[in-house]
C-alpha positions in Angstrom: -3.6 34.4 0.8 -2.9 32.1 3.5 -6.8 31.1 3.6 -6.1 29.0 0.5 -4.1 26.0 1.7 -6.1 26.2 5.1 -9.5 26.5 2.9 -8.7 23.6 1.1 -7.9 20.9 3.8 -10.5 21.8 5.4 -13.0 21.4 2.6 -11.2 17.9 1.3 -11.8 17.3 5.0 -15.3 17.3 5.3 -17.1 17.3 1.7 -16.7 13.4 0.6 -19.2 10.7 1.0 -18.8 6.8 -0.5 -21.5 4.0 -0.9 -22.4 1.0 1.7 -19.2 0.8 3.3 -17.7 -0.2 0.3 -14.3 1.4 0.7 -13.2 3.8 -1.6 -9.5 4.3 -1.5 -6.3 2.1 -0.8 -2.5 2.6 0.1 -0.5 4.5 -2.6 -3.6 6.9 -3.8 -2.3 10.7 -4.5 -4.0 13.8 -5.4 -2.8 16.8 -6.6 -4.8 20.3 -6.8 -4.2 23.3 -8.3 -5.1 26.4 -6.3 -6.5 29.6 -7.6 -7.1 32.7 -6.3 -8.6 35.3 -8.7 -6.1 35.3 -11.8 -3.3 33.6 -9.8 -2.2 30.4 -9.9 -1.6 30.7 -6.4 -0.5 27.1 -4.9 -0.4 23.2 -5.3 -1.7 20.8 -2.3 -1.2 16.9 -2.5 -2.8 14.5 -0.6 -0.9 10.9 -0.2 -1.9 7.5 1.3 0.7 5.6 3.3 0.6 2.7 5.4 2.3 2.7 8.5 1.6 1.4 12.6 0.7 3.4 15.8 1.6 1.1 19.0 2.2 -2.0 16.8 -1.6 -1.5 15.0 -1.3 -1.2 11.0 -2.9 1.9 10.1 -3.1 4.4 7.0 -0.9 7.2 7.0 -2.0 10.4 5.3 0.1 12.7 4.3 -0.9 16.6 2.9 1.2 19.3 2.1 0.6 22.9 0.2 2.4 25.6 -0.5 2.2 28.9 -2.4 4.4 28.8 -5.4 5.6 31.0 -8.4 4.3 34.8 -8.0 1.9 34.4 -5.1 4.7 33.3 -3.0 6.4 36.6 -3.3 3.4 38.4 -1.3 2.5 35.4 1.1 4.1 32.5 1.5 2.7 29.6 2.7 4.3 26.1 3.7 1.4 23.6 5.5 1.5 19.9 6.0 -1.0 18.3 7.7 -0.9 14.3 9.1 -3.4 11.3 10.2 -3.1 8.0 11.4 -6.1 6.6 12.0 -7.3 3.0 11.9 -7.8 1.0 8.3 -11.1 -0.7 9.6 -13.5 2.1 11.6 -11.2 5.4 10.6 -10.8 6.2 13.7 -8.1 8.8 14.7 -5.1 7.6 16.4 -3.0 10.6 15.8 -3.4 14.0 13.9 -0.2 16.3 13.4 -0.5 20.3 12.0 2.8 22.0 11.2 2.3 25.2 9.5 4.0 28.7 8.4 1.8 31.3 6.9 3.6 34.2 6.4 5.4 33.7 9.2 2.6 32.5 11.4 3.2 29.0 12.7 1.4 26.4 14.2 3.1 22.9 15.1 0.5 20.7 17.3 0.2 17.1 17.7 -3.2 15.5 18.9 -2.7 12.1 20.6 -6.5 10.0 20.5 -6.5 7.6 24.0 -9.5 5.7 23.3 -9.3 3.5 26.5 -9.4 6.7 28.5 -11.5 8.0 26.3 -9.4 11.6 26.1 -7.4 12.8 23.4 -4.1 15.0 24.1 -3.2 18.4 22.2 0.8 19.0 22.7 1.0 22.9 21.4 5.0 22.5 20.9 5.4 26.1 19.7 3.4 27.3 22.8 4.5 24.6 24.9 0.9 23.9 26.2 -1.3 20.7 26.7 -4.8 20.1 26.9 -7.2 17.6 27.2 -10.4 17.0 25.4 -13.5 14.3 26.1 -14.0 11.7 23.3 -17.3 11.9 21.5 -18.6 9.1 19.3 -17.4 8.9 15.7 -15.2 12.1 16.4 -12.5 12.7 13.5 -9.7 15.3 12.7 -9.1 17.0 9.7 -7.5 14.8 7.7 -9.4 11.4 8.6 -12.9 13.1 8.2 -12.4 12.9 4.7 -11.4 9.6 4.2 -14.0 8.2 6.9 -17.0 9.9 5.0 -16.0 8.4 1.6 -16.5 4.7 3.6 -19.6 5.7 6.3 -22.0 7.7 4.0 -24.6 6.2 1.0 -25.3 8.7 -1.4 -28.9 7.0 -2.2 -29.5 8.4 1.5 -28.4 12.0 0.6 -31.6 14.2 0.6 -31.0 17.5 -1.0 -31.4 20.6 0.8 -30.3 18.0 3.8 -27.3 18.2 5.8 -24.8 16.1 7.2 -23.3 16.4 10.7 -19.9 15.8 11.8 -17.8 15.9 14.9 -14.4 17.3 14.9 -11.5 18.0 16.9 -9.0 20.9 15.8 -6.3 22.7 17.4 -7.7 24.4 20.8 -10.9 25.0 19.1 -12.7 21.5 21.1 -14.8 19.6 20.1 -17.4 20.8 17.5 -19.8 19.9 14.8 -19.8 20.4 11.3 -23.1 20.8 9.5 -22.8 19.8 5.4 -25.8 20.7 3.1 -26.1 18.5 0.2 -26.8 20.5 -3.4 -27.3 17.4 -5.8 -25.6 16.3 -8.4 -23.6 18.8 -11.3 -21.3 18.2 -14.1 -18.2 19.8 -14.1 -15.8 20.8 -16.7 -12.1 19.5 -15.8 -8.7 19.0 -17.4 -9.9 15.2 -18.3 -13.4 16.1 -19.5 -16.3 16.1 -17.7 -17.1 14.6 -14.7 -20.5 14.1 -12.7 -20.0 15.3 -9.2 -21.9 15.4 -6.0 -22.4 19.1 -5.0 -22.2 20.6 -1.2 -22.0 23.6 0.6 -21.3 23.9 4.3 -23.1 25.9 7.1 -20.8 28.2 8.3 -21.0 29.4 11.6 -20.2 32.5 11.2 -16.6 34.4 13.3 -15.1 30.8 13.7 -13.0 30.2 10.8 -15.0 32.1 8.2 -16.5 35.6 7.5 -20.3 35.7 6.8 -20.0 36.9 3.1 -18.1 33.5 2.4 -20.1 31.1 -0.3 -18.4 27.9 -0.1 -19.1 25.5 -2.3 -17.3 21.4 -3.3 -17.9 19.2 -6.0 -16.6 15.6 -5.6 -16.9 12.9 -8.2 -20.2 10.7 -8.5 -17.9 7.5 -8.8 -16.5 4.6 -6.4 -13.4 7.0 -5.7 -15.6 9.8 -4.2 -12.7 12.3 -4.9 -12.6 16.4 -4.8 -12.8 17.5 -8.0 -13.4 21.4 -7.5 -13.5 23.1 -4.2 -14.7 27.0 -4.8 -15.0 30.2 -1.8 -16.3 33.0 -2.7 -14.9 36.1 -0.8 -15.6 40.0 -0.5 -12.6 40.3 -2.4 -12.7 37.9 -5.3 -12.6 34.3 -5.2 -10.6 30.9 -4.2 -10.4 27.9 -6.3 -9.0 24.8 -6.1 -9.3 21.7 -9.3 -8.2 18.5 -9.3 -4.8 18.3 -11.1 -3.3 14.9 -11.1 -4.0 11.3 -9.5 -2.4 8.2 -9.1 -3.2 4.8 -7.3 -7.2 5.0 -7.1 -9.0 1.8 -6.1 -11.6 2.4 -8.9 -11.7 3.8 -12.0 -12.2 7.6 -12.4 -15.4 8.0 -14.1 -15.0 10.7 -17.2 -18.0 11.4 -19.4 -17.4 10.9 -23.0 -19.3 13.5 -25.7 
């Protein structure tokens, strides 16, 4: 059960694309997702974009929060918050925060990116441990990656069956490459109507985060917003699914296919 929230935040951070450097979001954007584990309405997750400053520099501040609700929380309580502060022009992350409580398993991590020294300082507050990592070109954190990809990939450049690679720094695992295969276009039925989507599947490194038998997929709206519409993970004991359940403050019109 604890994977539900984590899968969601990982997926949204990696699986969106945009057109021709055109901005796909703005401050005030808010997304809500209803998450299911089998027949259970297991949890909700939200993403909110705000304005903030880091060292007197204007930045976007994104807060992602997810928690189990109702019957599911009786079996396994999850309360996760992720935050990212990143540059408004080029999307470079300046600070990443991860505070999670998953059935008593807790983490309180902050990563600060220092581009003058080409270093990232990870502060594991719970375990009182600090680590330094060398920065690499176009490196992203878990949340900033979502918004970076929305503004920096051209849909016309996507080739069915080929993969996008992104460098990411996440906790004390260090920098790693995450590959995402484009599977083509597909129409998805939602509570708002039918939505044309771009479908992706990560090429998972077995034993790192996911089990080998898991099949992960994401559907992203094929419009100028590039927002996640559906996320699904087929696992050995069932399936995990997240669907868009609410939105506000989108920069562009949300395109619905009219029958």
